[in-house]
LUMZA-850428 format. One record per residue: residue number from 1; residue in three letters; x, y, z of N, C-alpha, C, O in turn. Coordinates in Angstrom, 1 decimal. Atoms other than C-alpha are relative to their C-alpha. Example, Ala and Ser with C-alpha at 12.3 -4.5 7.8 and 13.67 -1.06 7.14 Angstrom:
BEGIN
+-----+-----+--------+--------+--------+--------+--------+--------+--------+--------+--------+--------+--------+--------+
:   k :   r :   n_xx :   n_yy :   n_zz :  ca_xx :  ca_yy :  ca_zz :   c_xx :   c_yy :   c_zz :   o_xx :   o_yy :   o_zz :
+-----+-----+--------+--------+--------+--------+--------+--------+--------+--------+--------+--------+--------+--------+
:   1 : Ala :    0.9 :   -1.2 :    0.0 :   12.3 :   -4.5 :    7.8 :    0.9 :    1.2 :    0.0 :    1.9 :    1.2 :    0.7 :
:   2 : Ser :   -0.9 :   -1.1 :    0.0 :   13.7 :   -1.1 :    7.1 :   -0.8 :    1.1 :    0.8 :   -0.3 :    2.2 :    0.9 :
+-----+-----+--------+--------+--------+--------+--------+--------+--------+--------+--------+--------+--------+--------+
% end
This chain:
BEGIN
+-----+-----+--------+--------+--------+--------+--------+--------+--------+--------+--------+--------+--------+--------+
:   k :   r :   n_xx :   n_yy :   n_zz :  ca_xx :  ca_yy :  ca_zz :   c_xx :   c_yy :   c_zz :   o_xx :   o_yy :   o_zz :
+-----+-----+--------+--------+--------+--------+--------+--------+--------+--------+--------+--------+--------+--------+
:   1 : Met :   -0.3 :    0.4 :    1.3 :   59.9 :  -25.1 :    0.5 :    0.3 :   -1.3 :   -0.1 :   -0.2 :   -2.0 :   -1.0 :
:   2 : Phe :   -0.3 :    1.1 :    0.0 :   61.6 :  -28.2 :    1.4 :   -0.7 :   -0.8 :    1.4 :   -0.8 :   -0.2 :    2.5 :
:   3 : Gly :    0.6 :    0.7 :   -1.3 :   60.0 :  -30.8 :    4.1 :    1.5 :   -0.7 :    0.6 :    2.6 :   -0.7 :   -0.1 :
:   4 : Ala :   -0.9 :    0.3 :   -0.8 :   62.2 :  -32.4 :    6.7 :    0.8 :   -1.0 :   -0.4 :    1.8 :   -1.4 :    0.2 :
:   5 : Asp :   -0.3 :    1.2 :    0.7 :   62.8 :  -35.4 :    4.2 :    1.4 :    0.4 :   -0.7 :    2.3 :   -0.4 :   -1.0 :
:   6 : Arg :   -1.1 :   -0.7 :    0.8 :   65.3 :  -32.9 :    2.5 :    0.6 :    1.1 :    0.6 :    1.1 :    2.0 :   -0.1 :
:   7 : Cys :   -0.7 :   -0.8 :   -0.8 :   66.7 :  -31.0 :    5.4 :    0.8 :   -0.7 :    1.0 :    0.6 :   -1.9 :    1.1 :
:   8 : Met :   -0.8 :    0.3 :   -1.2 :   69.2 :  -31.5 :    8.2 :    0.6 :    0.9 :    0.7 :    0.9 :    1.9 :    0.0 :
:   9 : Phe :   -0.7 :   -0.7 :   -0.9 :   70.7 :  -30.0 :   11.1 :    1.4 :    0.0 :   -0.1 :    1.8 :   -1.2 :   -0.2 :
:  10 : Glu :   -1.3 :    0.1 :    0.0 :   74.5 :  -29.3 :   11.0 :    0.6 :    1.2 :    0.6 :   -0.1 :    2.2 :    0.8 :
:  11 : Ser :   -0.9 :   -1.0 :   -0.6 :   77.3 :  -27.3 :   12.7 :    1.4 :   -0.1 :   -0.4 :    1.9 :   -1.0 :   -1.0 :
:  12 : Asn :   -1.4 :   -0.1 :    0.1 :   80.6 :  -26.3 :   12.5 :    1.0 :   -0.1 :    1.4 :    2.1 :    0.3 :    1.5 :
:  13 : Tyr :   -0.8 :    0.2 :   -1.4 :   81.4 :  -27.4 :   16.2 :    1.2 :   -0.9 :   -0.3 :    1.1 :   -1.8 :   -1.0 :
:  14 : Pro :   -0.4 :   -1.0 :   -1.0 :   84.0 :  -27.1 :   17.4 :    0.5 :    1.2 :   -0.1 :    0.9 :    1.8 :    0.9 :
:  15 : Leu :   -0.3 :   -1.1 :    0.6 :   84.8 :  -24.2 :   15.4 :   -1.2 :    1.2 :    0.7 :   -0.9 :    2.3 :    1.1 :
:  16 : Glu :    1.0 :   -1.1 :   -0.6 :   81.4 :  -22.4 :   16.6 :    0.1 :    0.1 :    1.6 :   -0.9 :    0.6 :    2.1 :
:  17 : Lys :   -0.1 :   -0.1 :   -1.3 :   82.8 :  -22.7 :   20.3 :    0.3 :    1.7 :    0.2 :   -0.2 :    2.4 :    1.2 :
:  18 : Met :   -0.2 :   -1.3 :   -0.2 :   83.9 :  -19.2 :   19.7 :   -1.4 :    0.9 :    0.0 :   -1.4 :    2.1 :    0.3 :
:  19 : Gly :    1.1 :   -0.8 :    0.1 :   80.6 :  -17.9 :   19.4 :   -1.4 :   -0.5 :    1.0 :   -2.3 :    0.2 :    1.4 :
:  20 : Thr :    1.1 :    0.4 :   -0.7 :   78.2 :  -20.3 :   21.4 :    0.7 :   -1.4 :    0.8 :    1.8 :   -1.8 :    0.5 :
:  21 : Asn :   -0.5 :    1.1 :   -0.4 :   78.7 :  -23.4 :   23.3 :   -1.3 :   -1.4 :   -0.2 :   -2.5 :   -1.2 :   -0.4 :
:  22 : Tyr :    0.4 :    1.3 :    0.6 :   77.5 :  -27.0 :   22.6 :   -1.6 :   -0.3 :    0.7 :   -2.6 :   -0.7 :    0.0 :
:  23 : Thr :    1.4 :   -0.1 :   -0.8 :   74.6 :  -27.0 :   25.0 :   -1.2 :    0.9 :   -0.6 :   -2.3 :    0.4 :   -0.8 :
:  24 : Ala :    0.7 :   -1.2 :    0.5 :   73.2 :  -23.5 :   23.5 :   -0.6 :   -0.7 :   -1.3 :   -1.8 :   -0.7 :   -1.6 :
:  25 : Leu :    0.1 :    0.3 :    1.6 :   73.6 :  -25.0 :   19.8 :   -1.1 :   -1.2 :    0.2 :   -2.1 :   -1.0 :   -0.5 :
:  26 : Trp :    1.0 :    1.1 :   -0.1 :   71.5 :  -28.2 :   20.7 :   -1.4 :    0.5 :    0.3 :   -2.4 :    0.3 :   -0.4 :
:  27 : Asn :    1.6 :   -0.7 :   -0.3 :   68.6 :  -26.3 :   22.4 :   -0.5 :    1.0 :   -1.1 :   -1.7 :    1.2 :   -1.3 :
:  28 : Thr :    0.6 :   -0.8 :    0.9 :   68.6 :  -24.0 :   19.4 :   -0.5 :   -1.1 :   -1.1 :   -1.5 :   -1.0 :   -1.7 :
:  29 : Phe :    0.8 :    1.1 :    1.0 :   68.2 :  -27.1 :   17.1 :   -1.4 :   -0.4 :    0.6 :   -2.3 :   -0.4 :   -0.1 :
:  30 : Lys :    1.4 :    0.7 :   -0.8 :   65.3 :  -28.5 :   19.8 :   -1.0 :    1.0 :   -0.4 :   -2.0 :    0.6 :   -0.9 :
:  31 : Arg :    1.0 :   -0.9 :    0.1 :   63.6 :  -25.1 :   19.5 :   -0.4 :    0.1 :   -1.4 :   -1.5 :    0.4 :   -1.9 :
:  32 : Thr :    0.6 :   -0.4 :    1.6 :   63.7 :  -24.8 :   15.8 :   -1.0 :   -1.1 :   -0.2 :   -2.1 :   -0.9 :   -0.8 :
:  33 : Ala :    0.7 :    1.5 :    0.5 :   62.3 :  -28.4 :   15.6 :   -1.0 :   -0.3 :    0.9 :   -1.4 :   -1.4 :    1.0 :
:  34 : Tyr :    0.7 :    0.3 :   -1.0 :   60.0 :  -28.1 :   18.4 :   -1.7 :   -0.2 :   -0.4 :   -2.4 :   -0.9 :    0.3 :
:  35 : His :    1.3 :    0.5 :    0.5 :   56.6 :  -28.2 :   16.3 :    0.0 :   -0.9 :   -1.0 :   -1.0 :   -1.2 :   -1.6 :
:  36 : Ala :   -0.1 :    1.2 :    1.0 :   57.8 :  -30.8 :   14.0 :   -0.5 :   -1.3 :    0.7 :   -0.4 :   -1.5 :    2.0 :
:  37 : Ser :    0.5 :    1.1 :   -0.9 :   56.3 :  -34.2 :   14.6 :    1.3 :   -0.9 :    0.1 :    2.5 :   -0.6 :   -0.2 :
:  38 : Asp :   -1.2 :    0.9 :   -0.3 :   58.4 :  -37.1 :   15.7 :    0.8 :   -0.6 :   -1.1 :    1.9 :   -1.0 :   -0.9 :
:  39 : His :   -0.9 :    0.4 :    1.1 :   59.4 :  -38.3 :   12.2 :    0.7 :    1.0 :   -0.6 :    1.8 :    0.9 :   -1.2 :
:  40 : Glu :   -0.7 :   -1.2 :    0.6 :   60.2 :  -35.0 :   11.1 :    1.3 :    0.2 :    0.9 :    2.3 :    0.4 :    0.3 :
:  41 : Arg :   -1.0 :   -0.2 :   -0.9 :   62.5 :  -34.6 :   14.2 :    0.9 :   -1.1 :   -0.3 :    2.1 :   -0.8 :   -0.2 :
:  42 : Gly :   -1.0 :    1.3 :    0.1 :   64.1 :  -38.1 :   13.5 :    0.8 :    0.5 :   -1.5 :    2.0 :    0.4 :   -1.5 :
:  43 : Asp :   -0.7 :   -0.2 :    1.2 :   65.0 :  -36.8 :    9.7 :    0.8 :    1.2 :    0.4 :    2.0 :    1.1 :    0.2 :
:  44 : Leu :   -0.8 :   -0.9 :   -0.5 :   66.2 :  -33.6 :   11.1 :    1.2 :   -0.1 :    0.6 :    2.2 :    0.4 :    0.3 :
:  45 : Phe :   -1.1 :    0.5 :   -1.0 :   68.4 :  -34.9 :   13.6 :    0.6 :   -1.3 :   -0.4 :    1.1 :   -1.9 :    0.5 :
:  46 : Gly :   -0.8 :    0.9 :    0.3 :   69.9 :  -37.6 :   11.6 :   -0.3 :   -1.0 :   -1.2 :    0.6 :   -1.7 :   -1.7 :
:  47 : Gly :    0.3 :    0.8 :    1.0 :   67.7 :  -39.4 :    9.1 :    0.4 :    0.3 :   -1.3 :    0.9 :   -0.5 :   -2.0 :
:  48 : Thr :   -0.2 :   -0.6 :    1.2 :   68.0 :  -37.3 :    6.2 :    1.5 :    0.0 :   -0.4 :    1.8 :   -0.2 :   -1.6 :
:  49 : Ala :   -1.6 :    0.1 :    0.2 :   72.1 :  -37.2 :    6.5 :    0.1 :   -1.6 :   -0.2 :    0.9 :   -2.1 :   -1.0 :
:  50 : Asn :   -0.3 :    1.3 :    0.2 :   71.7 :  -41.0 :    6.9 :   -0.2 :   -0.5 :   -1.1 :    0.5 :   -1.4 :   -1.6 :
:  51 : Arg :    0.5 :    0.2 :    1.5 :   69.9 :  -41.1 :    3.6 :    1.0 :    0.4 :   -1.0 :    1.7 :   -0.3 :   -1.7 :
:  52 : Ala :   -0.8 :   -0.9 :    0.8 :   71.8 :  -38.3 :    1.8 :    1.4 :   -0.8 :   -0.2 :    1.7 :   -1.1 :   -1.3 :
:  53 : Tyr :   -1.3 :    0.4 :   -0.1 :   75.2 :  -39.7 :    2.6 :    0.2 :   -1.4 :   -0.1 :    1.3 :   -1.8 :    0.0 :
:  54 : Arg :    0.1 :    1.4 :    0.3 :   74.3 :  -43.5 :    2.1 :    0.8 :   -0.5 :    1.3 :    1.8 :   -1.2 :    1.0 :
:  55 : Leu :   -0.9 :    0.4 :   -1.1 :   75.8 :  -44.0 :    5.7 :   -0.3 :   -1.4 :    0.4 :    0.5 :   -2.1 :    0.9 :
:  56 : Gly :    0.3 :    1.6 :   -0.5 :   73.9 :  -47.3 :    6.1 :   -0.3 :   -0.3 :    1.5 :   -0.4 :   -1.5 :    1.8 :
:  57 : Cys :    0.3 :    0.5 :   -1.4 :   73.3 :  -47.0 :    9.8 :   -0.9 :    0.7 :    0.6 :   -1.2 :    1.8 :    0.2 :
:  58 : Glu :    0.8 :   -0.8 :   -0.7 :   70.9 :  -46.1 :   12.3 :    0.4 :    1.0 :    0.9 :    1.3 :    0.8 :    1.6 :
:  59 : Pro :   -0.2 :   -1.3 :   -0.8 :   70.9 :  -42.8 :   14.0 :    0.4 :   -0.4 :    1.5 :   -0.1 :   -1.5 :    2.0 :
:  60 : Ala :   -0.3 :    0.3 :   -1.3 :   72.4 :  -42.8 :   17.5 :   -1.4 :   -0.2 :    1.0 :   -1.6 :   -1.0 :    1.9 :
:  61 : Trp :    1.3 :    0.0 :   -0.7 :   68.7 :  -41.9 :   18.6 :   -0.9 :    0.0 :   -1.1 :   -0.6 :    0.5 :   -2.2 :
:  62 : Gln :    1.0 :    0.2 :    0.8 :   65.5 :  -42.5 :   17.0 :   -0.8 :    1.5 :   -0.2 :   -1.0 :    2.0 :   -1.4 :
:  63 : Phe :    0.6 :   -1.3 :   -0.1 :   63.9 :  -39.1 :   17.8 :    0.6 :    1.0 :    1.0 :    0.8 :    0.6 :    2.1 :
:  64 : Ala :   -0.8 :   -1.0 :   -1.1 :   65.7 :  -35.9 :   19.4 :   -1.1 :    0.2 :    1.1 :   -2.4 :    0.2 :    0.9 :
:  65 : Pro :    1.1 :   -0.3 :   -1.3 :   64.1 :  -35.1 :   22.8 :   -0.5 :    1.6 :   -0.4 :    0.5 :    2.3 :   -0.7 :
:  66 : Val :    0.6 :   -1.2 :   -0.2 :   62.1 :  -31.8 :   22.6 :   -0.1 :    0.8 :    1.5 :    0.0 :    2.0 :    1.5 :
:  67 : Ser :    0.2 :   -0.6 :   -1.2 :   61.5 :  -30.9 :   26.4 :    1.2 :   -0.3 :    0.7 :    2.0 :   -1.2 :    0.5 :
:  68 : Gly :   -1.1 :    0.1 :   -1.0 :   63.9 :  -30.4 :   29.1 :    1.5 :    0.6 :   -0.5 :    1.7 :    1.0 :   -1.7 :
:  69 : Val :   -1.3 :   -0.3 :    0.5 :   67.5 :  -29.4 :   29.0 :    0.9 :   -1.4 :   -0.1 :    0.9 :   -2.3 :    0.7 :
:  70 : Ile :   -1.0 :    1.3 :    0.4 :   70.1 :  -31.8 :   27.2 :    1.1 :    0.1 :    0.7 :    1.9 :    1.1 :    0.9 :
:  71 : Asp :   -1.4 :    0.3 :   -0.5 :   72.5 :  -33.6 :   29.1 :    1.0 :   -0.6 :   -1.0 :    1.1 :   -1.7 :   -1.4 :
:  72 : Val :   -0.7 :    0.1 :    1.2 :   75.3 :  -33.0 :   26.6 :    1.0 :   -1.4 :    0.1 :    1.3 :   -1.9 :   -0.9 :
:  73 : Lys :   -0.9 :    0.8 :    0.0 :   77.5 :  -35.8 :   27.9 :   -0.7 :   -1.3 :   -0.5 :    0.1 :   -2.2 :   -0.9 :
:  74 : Lys :    0.5 :    0.8 :    0.3 :   74.9 :  -38.1 :   27.1 :    0.0 :   -0.4 :   -1.7 :   -0.2 :   -1.5 :   -2.2 :
:  75 : Trp :    0.1 :   -0.3 :    1.6 :   74.9 :  -37.0 :   23.3 :    1.4 :   -0.3 :   -0.7 :    1.4 :   -0.6 :   -1.9 :
:  76 : Leu :   -1.2 :    0.0 :    0.4 :   78.8 :  -37.3 :   23.0 :    0.5 :   -1.3 :   -0.2 :    1.7 :   -1.5 :   -0.6 :
+-----+-----+--------+--------+--------+--------+--------+--------+--------+--------+--------+--------+--------+--------+
% end
């Protein structure tokens, strides 16, 4: 219905710690966006939020990594 330019990932972390851990949450986001293009992943992981909330900043990463396990400390 909507493209990545109108969607974004969000979470209620740290409240979600009751049901999952941070690594599992990020890996779920990565798997959900696996087939998206680099540009679409950029929107889902920060670009859309940056525009919607008029943050005026560059996301901390251009495109979210898709392969491998995330080093959580790198993203905090």
